Biopython code that builds the backbone (N, CA, C, O; Angstrom):
import numpy as np
from Bio.PDB.StructureBuilder import StructureBuilder

atoms = [
    (1, "UNK", "N", (-0.531, 10.205, -1.284)),
    (1, "UNK", "CA", (-0.300, 10.019, 0.300)),
    (1, "UNK", "C", (-1.680, 8.824, 1.332)),
    (1, "UNK", "O", (-2.898, 8.838, 1.152)),
    (2, "UNK", "N", (-1.025, 8.089, 2.170)),
    (2, "UNK", "CA", (-1.847, 7.405, 2.561)),
    (2, "UNK", "C", (-1.977, 7.885, 4.061)),
    (2, "UNK", "O", (-1.237, 8.612, 4.725)),
    (3, "UNK", "N", (-3.331, 7.149, 4.426)),
    (3, "UNK", "CA", (-4.037, 8.065, 5.689)),
    (3, "UNK", "C", (-4.510, 7.008, 6.639)),
    (3, "UNK", "O", (-4.692, 5.951, 6.035)),
    (4, "UNK", "N", (-4.721, 6.945, 7.671)),
    (4, "UNK", "CA", (-5.094, 5.915, 8.320)),
    (4, "UNK", "C", (-5.856, 7.024, 9.262)),
    (4, "UNK", "O", (-5.465, 8.131, 9.632)),
    (5, "UNK", "N", (-7.176, 6.274, 9.536)),
    (5, "UNK", "CA", (-8.232, 6.418, 10.146)),
    (5, "UNK", "C", (-8.330, 5.566, 11.744)),
    (5, "UNK", "O", (-8.325, 4.345, 11.905)),
    (6, "UNK", "N", (-8.419, 6.646, 12.824)),
    (6, "UNK", "CA", (-7.913, 6.288, 13.966)),
    (6, "UNK", "C", (-9.394, 6.533, 14.508)),
    (6, "UNK", "O", (-9.824, 7.672, 14.326)),
    (7, "UNK", "N", (-10.203, 5.654, 15.126)),
    (7, "UNK", "CA", (-11.623, 5.634, 15.506)),
    (7, "UNK", "C", (-11.228, 5.561, 17.598)),
    (7, "UNK", "O", (-10.299, 4.763, 17.473)),
    (8, "UNK", "N", (-11.262, 5.694, 18.439)),
    (8, "UNK", "CA", (-11.818, 5.343, 20.074)),
    (8, "UNK", "C", (-13.446, 4.457, 20.050)),
    (8, "UNK", "O", (-14.453, 5.159, 20.141)),
    (9, "UNK", "N", (-13.588, 3.090, 19.938)),
    (9, "UNK", "CA", (-14.528, 3.325, 19.481)),
    (9, "UNK", "C", (-15.481, 3.044, 20.959)),
    (9, "UNK", "O", (-16.698, 2.925, 20.818)),
    (10, "UNK", "N", (-14.888, 2.950, 22.322)),
    (10, "UNK", "CA", (-15.029, 3.068, 23.111)),
    (10, "UNK", "C", (-15.942, 3.769, 23.664)),
    (10, "UNK", "O", (-16.871, 3.588, 24.451)),
    (11, "UNK", "N", (-15.329, 4.887, 22.891)),
    (11, "UNK", "CA", (-15.686, 6.269, 23.258)),
    (11, "UNK", "C", (-17.293, 6.710, 22.273)),
    (11, "UNK", "O", (-18.278, 7.257, 22.771)),
    (12, "UNK", "N", (-17.127, 6.232, 20.650)),
    (12, "UNK", "CA", (-18.221, 6.110, 20.562)),
    (12, "UNK", "C", (-19.854, 6.328, 20.934)),
    (12, "UNK", "O", (-20.424, 5.607, 21.753)),
    (13, "UNK", "N", (-20.294, 7.055, 20.456)),
    (13, "UNK", "CA", (-21.581, 7.199, 21.650)),
    (13, "UNK", "C", (-23.007, 6.625, 20.666)),
    (13, "UNK", "O", (-24.150, 6.474, 21.097)),
    (14, "UNK", "N", (-22.408, 6.318, 18.910)),
    (14, "UNK", "CA", (-23.625, 5.606, 18.021)),
    (14, "UNK", "C", (-24.486, 6.275, 17.798)),
    (14, "UNK", "O", (-25.646, 5.862, 17.815)),
    (15, "UNK", "N", (-24.075, 7.818, 17.454)),
    (15, "UNK", "CA", (-25.209, 8.759, 17.040)),
    (15, "UNK", "C", (-25.254, 8.947, 15.140)),
    (15, "UNK", "O", (-26.015, 9.574, 14.403)),
    (16, "UNK", "N", (-24.646, 8.506, 15.006)),
    (16, "UNK", "CA", (-24.387, 7.945, 13.389)),
    (16, "UNK", "C", (-24.181, 9.265, 12.413)),
    (16, "UNK", "O", (-24.608, 9.146, 11.265)),
    (17, "UNK", "N", (-23.567, 10.494, 12.780)),
    (17, "UNK", "CA", (-23.327, 11.491, 12.331)),
    (17, "UNK", "C", (-22.342, 11.342, 11.451)),
    (17, "UNK", "O", (-22.506, 11.890, 10.361)),
    (18, "UNK", "N", (-20.863, 10.443, 11.730)),
    (18, "UNK", "CA", (-19.872, 10.174, 11.056)),
    (18, "UNK", "C", (-20.684, 9.335, 9.723)),
    (18, "UNK", "O", (-20.580, 9.924, 8.647)),
    (19, "UNK", "N", (-21.361, 8.213, 9.706)),
    (19, "UNK", "CA", (-22.167, 7.643, 8.485)),
    (19, "UNK", "C", (-23.104, 8.197, 8.214)),
    (19, "UNK", "O", (-24.037, 7.551, 7.736)),
    (20, "UNK", "N", (-23.202, 9.331, 8.374)),
    (20, "UNK", "CA", (-24.451, 10.070, 7.392)),
    (20, "UNK", "C", (-24.105, 10.862, 6.331)),
    (20, "UNK", "O", (-24.639, 11.074, 5.243)),
    (21, "UNK", "N", (-22.330, 11.564, 7.270)),
    (21, "UNK", "CA", (-21.753, 12.586, 6.130)),
    (21, "UNK", "C", (-20.899, 11.650, 5.095)),
    (21, "UNK", "O", (-20.779, 11.976, 3.914)),
    (22, "UNK", "N", (-20.347, 10.525, 5.604)),
    (22, "UNK", "CA", (-19.610, 9.627, 4.586)),
    (22, "UNK", "C", (-19.965, 7.830, 4.628)),
    (22, "UNK", "O", (-19.330, 6.887, 5.102)),
    (23, "UNK", "N", (-21.362, 7.922, 3.848)),
    (23, "UNK", "CA", (-21.761, 6.661, 4.293)),
    (23, "UNK", "C", (-20.698, 5.490, 2.914)),
    (23, "UNK", "O", (-20.975, 4.299, 2.768)),
    (24, "UNK", "N", (-19.458, 6.261, 2.030)),
    (24, "UNK", "CA", (-18.857, 5.463, 1.568)),
    (24, "UNK", "C", (-17.797, 4.914, 2.278)),
    (24, "UNK", "O", (-16.989, 4.113, 1.807)),
    (25, "UNK", "N", (-17.801, 5.387, 3.519)),
    (25, "UNK", "CA", (-16.456, 4.794, 4.086)),
    (25, "UNK", "C", (-16.954, 4.548, 5.899)),
    (25, "UNK", "O", (-16.223, 4.236, 6.839)),
    (26, "UNK", "N", (-18.159, 4.773, 5.896)),
    (26, "UNK", "CA", (-18.915, 4.235, 7.729)),
    (26, "UNK", "C", (-20.186, 4.037, 7.462)),
    (26, "UNK", "O", (-21.018, 4.395, 6.629)),
    (27, "UNK", "N", (-20.098, 3.248, 8.566)),
    (27, "UNK", "CA", (-21.802, 2.730, 8.569)),
    (27, "UNK", "C", (-21.904, 2.284, 9.966)),
    (27, "UNK", "O", (-20.846, 2.180, 10.587)),
    (28, "UNK", "N", (-22.913, 2.027, 10.507)),
    (28, "UNK", "CA", (-23.512, 1.724, 11.883)),
    (28, "UNK", "C", (-23.379, 0.180, 11.992)),
    (28, "UNK", "O", (-23.987, -0.523, 11.184)),
    (29, "UNK", "N", (-22.702, -0.303, 12.842)),
    (29, "UNK", "CA", (-23.133, -1.731, 13.061)),
    (29, "UNK", "C", (-23.430, -1.687, 15.109)),
    (29, "UNK", "O", (-22.795, -1.298, 16.089)),
    (30, "UNK", "N", (-24.937, -2.428, 14.801)),
    (30, "UNK", "CA", (-25.372, -2.560, 16.414)),
    (30, "UNK", "C", (-24.997, -0.643, 16.663)),
    (30, "UNK", "O", (-24.947, 0.279, 15.848)),
    (31, "UNK", "N", (-24.821, -0.685, 17.982)),
    (31, "UNK", "CA", (-24.577, 0.855, 18.185)),
    (31, "UNK", "C", (-23.683, 1.596, 17.893)),
    (31, "UNK", "O", (-23.881, 2.782, 18.159)),
    (32, "UNK", "N", (-22.679, 1.315, 17.398)),
    (32, "UNK", "CA", (-21.442, 1.922, 17.154)),
    (32, "UNK", "C", (-21.295, 2.206, 15.860)),
    (32, "UNK", "O", (-22.259, 1.754, 15.243)),
    (33, "UNK", "N", (-20.466, 2.794, 15.106)),
    (33, "UNK", "CA", (-19.785, 3.279, 13.936)),
    (33, "UNK", "C", (-18.670, 2.916, 13.446)),
    (33, "UNK", "O", (-17.735, 3.261, 14.169)),
    (34, "UNK", "N", (-18.335, 2.308, 12.430)),
    (34, "UNK", "CA", (-17.125, 2.040, 12.370)),
    (34, "UNK", "C", (-16.817, 2.015, 10.634)),
    (34, "UNK", "O", (-17.431, 1.682, 9.620)),
    (35, "UNK", "N", (-15.476, 2.584, 10.990)),
    (35, "UNK", "CA", (-15.088, 2.384, 9.089)),
    (35, "UNK", "C", (-14.778, 1.332, 8.305)),
    (35, "UNK", "O", (-14.014, 0.391, 8.518)),
    (36, "UNK", "N", (-15.636, 1.664, 7.124)),
    (36, "UNK", "CA", (-15.273, 0.454, 6.325)),
    (36, "UNK", "C", (-13.878, -0.435, 5.896)),
    (36, "UNK", "O", (-13.653, -1.637, 5.750)),
    (37, "UNK", "N", (-12.991, 0.925, 5.763)),
    (37, "UNK", "CA", (-11.577, 0.846, 5.688)),
    (37, "UNK", "C", (-10.761, 1.925, 6.792)),
    (37, "UNK", "O", (-11.225, 3.037, 7.041)),
    (38, "UNK", "N", (-9.859, 1.564, 7.221)),
    (38, "UNK", "CA", (-9.157, 2.269, 8.077)),
    (38, "UNK", "C", (-8.070, 2.814, 7.502)),
    (38, "UNK", "O", (-7.449, 3.783, 7.940)),
    (39, "UNK", "N", (-7.741, 1.968, 6.154)),
    (39, "UNK", "CA", (-5.875, 3.077, 5.925)),
    (39, "UNK", "C", (-7.141, 3.485, 4.618)),
    (39, "UNK", "O", (-8.105, 2.748, 4.409)),
    (40, "UNK", "N", (-6.843, 4.993, 3.722)),
    (40, "UNK", "CA", (-7.156, 5.068, 2.534)),
    (40, "UNK", "C", (-6.092, 5.680, 1.880)),
    (40, "UNK", "O", (-4.956, 5.760, 2.346)),
    (41, "UNK", "N", (-6.544, 6.220, 0.534)),
    (41, "UNK", "CA", (-5.008, 6.982, -0.183)),
    (41, "UNK", "C", (-5.664, 8.340, -0.416)),
    (41, "UNK", "O", (-4.971, 9.250, -0.872)),
    (42, "UNK", "N", (-7.176, 8.573, -0.086)),
    (42, "UNK", "CA", (-7.708, 9.784, 0.037)),
    (42, "UNK", "C", (-8.204, 10.307, 1.120)),
    (42, "UNK", "O", (-8.731, 9.384, 1.741)),
    (43, "UNK", "N", (-8.370, 11.707, 1.923)),
    (43, "UNK", "CA", (-9.237, 11.529, 2.966)),
    (43, "UNK", "C", (-10.499, 11.534, 2.697)),
    (43, "UNK", "O", (-11.214, 11.193, 3.639)),
    (44, "UNK", "N", (-11.156, 11.881, 1.468)),
    (44, "UNK", "CA", (-12.498, 11.967, 1.118)),
    (44, "UNK", "C", (-13.285, 13.007, 2.228)),
    (44, "UNK", "O", (-12.966, 14.036, 2.824)),
    (45, "UNK", "N", (-14.389, 12.216, 2.162)),
    (45, "UNK", "CA", (-15.301, 12.732, 3.134)),
    (45, "UNK", "C", (-15.103, 12.235, 4.802)),
    (45, "UNK", "O", (-16.058, 12.381, 5.564)),
    (46, "UNK", "N", (-13.870, 11.673, 5.276)),
    (46, "UNK", "CA", (-13.406, 10.574, 6.300)),
    (46, "UNK", "C", (-13.547, 12.414, 7.003)),
    (46, "UNK", "O", (-14.299, 12.841, 7.879)),
    (47, "UNK", "N", (-12.842, 12.899, 6.452)),
    (47, "UNK", "CA", (-12.034, 14.229, 7.778)),
    (47, "UNK", "C", (-13.695, 15.089, 8.113)),
    (47, "UNK", "O", (-13.870, 15.719, 9.156)),
    (48, "UNK", "N", (-14.746, 14.960, 7.063)),
    (48, "UNK", "CA", (-15.963, 15.962, 7.146)),
    (48, "UNK", "C", (-16.411, 14.615, 8.845)),
    (48, "UNK", "O", (-16.440, 14.884, 10.046)),
    (49, "UNK", "N", (-16.620, 13.533, 8.258)),
    (49, "UNK", "CA", (-16.910, 12.669, 9.381)),
    (49, "UNK", "C", (-16.064, 12.949, 11.048)),
    (49, "UNK", "O", (-16.700, 13.281, 12.048)),
    (50, "UNK", "N", (-14.756, 12.757, 11.036)),
    (50, "UNK", "CA", (-14.435, 13.177, 11.686)),
    (50, "UNK", "C", (-14.955, 14.784, 12.724)),
    (50, "UNK", "O", (-15.292, 14.796, 13.908)),
    (51, "UNK", "N", (-14.872, 15.732, 11.966)),
    (51, "UNK", "CA", (-15.319, 16.792, 12.149)),
    (51, "UNK", "C", (-16.960, 16.712, 12.464)),
    (51, "UNK", "O", (-17.339, 17.861, 12.693)),
    (52, "UNK", "N", (-17.728, 16.052, 12.529)),
    (52, "UNK", "CA", (-18.789, 15.958, 13.504)),
    (52, "UNK", "C", (-19.026, 15.260, 14.309)),
    (52, "UNK", "O", (-20.092, 15.252, 14.925)),
    (53, "UNK", "N", (-18.217, 14.616, 14.465)),
    (53, "UNK", "CA", (-18.372, 13.878, 15.517)),
    (53, "UNK", "C", (-18.727, 14.751, 16.859)),
    (53, "UNK", "O", (-18.283, 15.886, 17.032)),
    (54, "UNK", "N", (-19.550, 14.101, 17.750)),
    (54, "UNK", "CA", (-19.965, 15.155, 18.995)),
    (54, "UNK", "C", (-18.881, 14.733, 19.844)),
    (54, "UNK", "O", (-18.693, 15.575, 20.722)),
    (55, "UNK", "N", (-17.761, 13.333, 19.953)),
    (55, "UNK", "CA", (-17.002, 13.164, 21.222)),
    (55, "UNK", "C", (-16.161, 13.119, 20.532)),
    (55, "UNK", "O", (-15.431, 12.200, 20.904)),
    (56, "UNK", "N", (-15.642, 13.757, 19.370)),
    (56, "UNK", "CA", (-14.377, 13.741, 18.641)),
    (56, "UNK", "C", (-13.551, 12.535, 18.750)),
    (56, "UNK", "O", (-12.363, 12.605, 19.065)),
    (57, "UNK", "N", (-14.287, 11.174, 18.439)),
    (57, "UNK", "CA", (-13.486, 9.746, 18.655)),
    (57, "UNK", "C", (-12.702, 9.228, 17.605)),
    (57, "UNK", "O", (-12.029, 8.198, 17.650)),
    (58, "UNK", "N", (-12.832, 10.010, 16.651)),
    (58, "UNK", "CA", (-12.201, 10.126, 15.213)),
    (58, "UNK", "C", (-11.472, 10.741, 14.883)),
    (58, "UNK", "O", (-11.618, 11.962, 14.953)),
    (59, "UNK", "N", (-10.218, 10.105, 14.310)),
    (59, "UNK", "CA", (-8.378, 10.957, 14.296)),
    (59, "UNK", "C", (-8.246, 10.537, 12.698)),
    (59, "UNK", "O", (-8.789, 9.550, 12.202)),
    (60, "UNK", "N", (-7.584, 11.290, 12.143)),
    (60, "UNK", "CA", (-6.964, 10.803, 10.700)),
    (60, "UNK", "C", (-5.463, 11.751, 11.074)),
    (60, "UNK", "O", (-5.121, 12.865, 11.470)),
    (61, "UNK", "N", (-4.827, 10.289, 10.588)),
    (61, "UNK", "CA", (-3.521, 10.587, 10.968)),
    (61, "UNK", "C", (-2.623, 10.275, 9.185)),
    (61, "UNK", "O", (-3.251, 9.516, 8.446)),
    (62, "UNK", "N", (-1.863, 10.598, 8.868)),
    (62, "UNK", "CA", (-1.093, 10.357, 8.188)),
    (62, "UNK", "C", (-0.263, 8.791, 7.819)),
    (62, "UNK", "O", (0.524, 8.479, 8.712)),
    (63, "UNK", "N", (-0.336, 7.835, 6.693)),
    (63, "UNK", "CA", (-0.076, 6.591, 7.212)),
    (63, "UNK", "C", (1.497, 6.727, 7.241)),
    (63, "UNK", "O", (2.190, 5.798, 7.656)),
]
sb = StructureBuilder()
sb.init_structure("model")
sb.init_model(0)
sb.init_chain("A")
sb.init_seg("    ")
for serial, (resi, resn, name, xyz) in enumerate(atoms, 1):
    if name == "N":
        sb.init_residue(resn, " ", resi, " ")
    sb.init_atom(name, np.array(xyz, "f"), 0.0, 1.0, " ", f" {name:<3s}", serial, name[0])
structure = sb.get_structure()
C-alpha cells in the first residue's frame, strides 16, 4: 500500500522533532522541515514524525 505525507508547511514551527525521529525521510531546510519523499510505500518512521509534531501539521494518508 502507498501512503502520502501531507504537511501544512505554513504551520510548521521548525522545531525539528520530525527530523530527529525520522531522519530517513525528514530534513530541516532553513527554518522549516521537509519530507524527502511525499509518497512512500511503507509508513516507517513517518507516523512517529507526525505523532511528535507539536503543532500536528503532518498527516499520513493512503495514496
